[in-house]
SEKEMAR-115993 format. One record per residue (C-alpha): x, y, z. Coordinates in steps of 0.5 Angstrom, whole numbers, plus 500, padded with zeros to 3 digits. Layout:
N
XYZ;...
This chain:
277
359726458;354725453;349731453;343731457;339733452;341728446;339722450;333718450;331716457;327710457;325705465;320700462;324694458;317694453;319701451;317699443;324704443;329698444;325694442;330691437;335690443;330685447;333678447;339678447;340673453;335667449;341666443;335661440;330667440;335671438;337667432;330667430;328673431;333676426;334670421;330671414;323671416;324674423;321679426;327682425;330681419;335685416;339688422;344685428;347688435;353690436;356690443;362696445;364702444;370700438;366695436;361699433;366703431;368698426;362696424;360704422;368704418;366698415;360701412;354698416;349703417;348705425;340705427;340706435;344706441;342703448;347706453;346706461;343712463;350712468;355712463;359718464;364717458;363721452;361717445;366718440;365723433;364717430;357714432;355722434;356723428;350719424;344722427;342714430;337715437;341714443;337711449;339711456;337707460;337705468;340699470;335694472;332696464;340694462;339687466;333685463;336686456;342683457;344679464;349684467;348690471;351692465;353691458;360694455;358701454;353701449;349696444;347699438;343696432;345697425;342694419;345688415;345691409;346686402;349679402;356679399;355676391;360668392;363670386;366676387;367674395;371668391;374673386;377678390;381673394;388669394;388667402;381664404;378661410;372656409;369653416;363648416;359646421;362652425;356654430;359656436;360664436;366664440;370660436;367664430;370670433;376668434;377665427;375672424;379675428;385671427;383671419;384678418;390679423;394674419;393675411;386672409;382676404;376672405;371668410;367662407;361659411;356653409;349654411;350650418;356656421;353661426;352669424;358672423;354678426;352675432;353680438;358675441;362674435;364680432;365682440;370677440;372678433;373686437;369688430;375685426;370680423;366687419;373688415;373681412;369680406;365674408;359670405;355663405;355657400;351651399;353645403;358641403;361638399;357641393;359648396;367647395;365647388;366654387;373655390;375649386;373652379;375659382;383656382;384654389;388649393;384646399;387644404;383640410;386642418;385635421;389633428;390626424;397623424;397621417;397627415;402632411;406637417;403644416;412645417;412643410;407648407;409652402;405657398;406662394;404670396;400668390;397662390;391661391;389656398;383656401;384653409;377649410;376648418;370644422;366644428;370644435;370637437;368632430;372636425;369636418;365631415;367625411;364627405;369634406;374630408;373626402;373632395;380635399;385632396;390635402;390634409;394639414;395638422;399642427;404637430;402637438;406634444;405632450;400628449;394633447;390630441;388636438;388644439;381649439;379650432;379657433;387657437;389652431;386657425;391662428;396658427;394655419;393662417;399664419;402660416;400661409;400668410;408668411;412671405;405675404;405683403;
C-alpha cells in the first residue's frame, strides 16, 4: 500500500492541485484545453497503471498522479521513482472528474514533449500506417495497438485526425501508442507527397470490390510500404484516392460490405508484416 504520508489528500474538485484533470468528461472541452493555444497546452492525460508505466518507458515526463483515496494496490516503483506528486481524492471528487465512481486505478498528467520531425519519422520506417480523418479515439487506439503489434514502424496522421495521446486512445491502445513514432503531415492529398518522395508504395485500403485482393499483396521485408486508411464510414476522400495508384480490399463474406476501420487495419498490418524479422 502506498504510504499515507506520500499522498496529498484532495477533498475539493476545484482544488488547483488537480486542475489539470478537470474536464475529462467533456471531450470537446478537453480537446480545446490541450490544444496548442489552450490553457493546458503541452500536457496529456493517461489512465491506468500499465498505460502510465508504458508512457514513462517511452520517455514521457510524469507531472502528477490522481488516485482514489481508498486504493490499496501499491503504485509501481517506476511511478514512485519519478517523484511526481500523488493526489488522493474521495469518490465524490473522482466522480466529478471522470463521471465514474472509480477510475482505472489512477489517472496521470504527463508532458507531451516536442513533436517528432516528419522527415525523421518517415526516414526510420519501412512500414507505415497513414490515416486521414480518423477522429474516433477508440478506432485510433485499436489501429495504433495493431500497428505496433504487427510490425509497423510509424504512424502518420493528417490534421483532421484525433490526438493519439488522447486519454481514450492511449487506453484502448494499452499504452502501445507511446512506443510508435508518430507525427502529423499536411492535409491530404498534399500530405502524401513526403511519403512518396521517400520511396514508399502507397496502398489505399477500401471495400471497393474492384480493388485488388489483399491476398495477392506481397512485399519484401525491406520494401517501403505505407497503408492509407480513412475514417469509419466515409473512408478515404476522393482526392486522396486519386493520388494513390494501388487500392486493396479485404475479401468479405455473408453480405457484409465493410469492416470497422480498426479491424481492417489489423488484418492489413498483419499481411504487410509477414516475412519481416
